C-alpha positions in Angstrom: -28.4 -8.1 -16.8 -25.5 -7.6 -19.3 -26.2 -3.8 -20.1 -28.1 -1.1 -19.5 -29.1 2.3 -21.6 -27.9 6.0 -20.3 -28.9 8.9 -21.8 -25.7 11.1 -22.5 -25.5 14.7 -23.1 -22.6 16.7 -24.5 -23.5 20.6 -25.2 -27.1 20.1 -25.6 -26.8 16.6 -27.7 -28.4 14.1 -25.8 -28.1 10.6 -27.3 -28.6 6.6 -25.7 -25.7 4.9 -25.0 -25.4 1.4 -24.3 -23.0 0.1 -21.4 -22.3 -3.2 -20.7 -21.6 -4.6 -17.1 -18.1 -5.3 -15.8 -18.7 -9.1 -15.5 -20.1 -9.1 -18.9 -17.0 -7.5 -20.7 -14.3 -9.8 -18.0 -16.5 -13.1 -19.5 -16.3 -12.1 -23.1 -12.6 -11.3 -23.2 -12.0 -14.2 -21.0 -13.8 -16.7 -23.8 -12.0 -15.2 -26.4 -8.7 -16.2 -24.7 -7.3 -12.7 -24.1 -6.6 -13.3 -20.5 -8.0 -9.8 -19.1 -6.9 -9.3 -15.3 -8.8 -6.9 -13.1 -6.6 -5.0 -10.5 -7.6 -2.5 -7.7 -6.6 1.2 -8.5 -4.5 2.2 -5.3 -1.2 3.4 -3.6 0.5 0.3 -5.1 -1.0 0.3 -8.6 2.0 1.7 -10.4 4.6 -1.1 -8.9 2.0 -4.0 -9.4 1.8 -2.9 -13.1 5.7 -2.5 -13.5 6.2 -5.9 -12.3 3.2 -6.9 -14.8 5.7 -6.1 -17.4 7.4 -9.2 -18.8 10.0 -7.0 -20.9 11.4 -4.8 -18.3 15.0 -5.1 -18.9 14.6 -4.1 -22.4 15.1 0.2 -23.2 11.5 0.4 -25.2 8.2 1.4 -24.0 5.6 -1.7 -23.0 1.9 -1.1 -24.0 -0.9 -2.4 -23.0 -4.8 -1.8 -23.2 -7.3 -1.3 -20.3 -10.9 -0.7 -19.4 -12.1 1.8 -16.6 -15.9 1.2 -15.1 -18.3 3.4 -13.3 -20.8 2.7 -10.7 -24.0 3.6 -10.3 -26.4 2.2 -7.6 -24.2 -0.6 -7.2 -23.9 -1.4 -10.6 -20.6 -1.8 -12.5 -20.3 -0.6 -15.8 -17.4 -0.2 -18.7 -16.7 3.6 -19.5 -13.4 4.2 -21.1 -11.0 2.0 -23.4 -7.5 3.1 -23.7 -4.2 2.0 -24.1 -0.9 3.1 -22.2 2.6 1.8 -20.5 3.7 -0.2 -17.7 5.8 2.3 -16.9 3.7 5.4 -17.0 0.5 4.1 -16.5 -2.7 6.4 -17.5 -5.3 4.4 -15.8 -6.2 7.0 -12.8 -8.9 9.4 -13.3 -7.4 12.8 -13.0 -9.3 15.9 -11.6 -12.0 17.6 -14.3 -10.7 20.5 -16.8 -12.6 23.7 -16.4 -13.7 23.2 -19.9 -14.2 19.6 -19.9 -14.1 17.6 -23.4 -13.5 14.5 -22.1 -17.1 12.7 -22.7 -16.4 9.9 -19.7 -16.2 12.8 -17.2 -18.9 14.5 -19.0 -21.4 11.9 -18.4 -19.6 11.0 -15.3 -20.1 15.0 -13.5 -24.2 14.8 -14.9 -24.9 13.0 -12.2 -24.4 12.8 -8.7 -25.5 8.8 -8.4 -22.0 8.2 -11.1 -18.6 7.6 -10.0 -15.4 6.1 -11.1 -15.1 2.3 -10.0 -12.0 1.4 -8.0 -11.0 -1.5 -10.3 -9.2 -1.3 -13.6 -9.1 -4.0 -16.4 -6.0 -4.8 -18.0 -5.4 -6.5 -21.4 -2.0 -7.8 -22.4 -0.9 -8.7 -25.7 1.8 -11.2 -27.0 5.7 -10.4 -26.4 6.8 -8.2 -29.3 10.1 -7.5 -31.1 10.0 -3.4 -31.5 8.2 -0.8 -29.5 6.3 -0.1 -32.7 5.2 -3.6 -32.6 4.0 -3.1 -29.2 2.2 0.2 -29.4 0.4 -0.8 -32.4 -0.8 -3.8 -30.6 -2.1 -2.3 -27.8 -3.9 0.4 -30.5 -5.6 -2.5 -32.1 -6.8 -4.0 -28.8 -8.0 -0.7 -27.7 -9.9 0.0 -30.7 -11.8 -3.5 -30.4 -12.7 -2.9 -26.7 -13.8 0.2 -27.6 -16.2 -0.9 -30.3 -17.1 -3.9 -29.1 -18.3 -2.3 -25.5 -19.0 0.8 -26.4 -16.3 3.0 -24.8 -15.3 6.3 -24.7 -11.7 7.3 -25.6 -9.6 7.9 -22.5 
């Protein structure tokens, strides 16, 4: 199975959404030579991400794109596509707000069977000459990931 349909309800509007499995997403990105890398979110993650940044000695921020996953009944599916920096990565799930408007969190909160998966998929891009180019490449990959794999914004 490469995908599964789920009902997503936000403020009374119910839509069917297709989410793709972690294995399928990884294989597609690998086939496209995007060099995806799965990392486990734990206490070492921030340090591990800083080590991945090949341009760490320069003074501008360094961006990468990512996919966060969710689990349900032992299956893992892509849920969120985003971009962030190696120095201050925004890949960790935070505490839901009292009035939540982030669709991924609304979807997860709708079922006690669903929860964040402990891995995140990192998609890096080619070295760039400026912070602006770096940011734009990561943003372009983020858009590609969201549209290709039906992912929510981060």
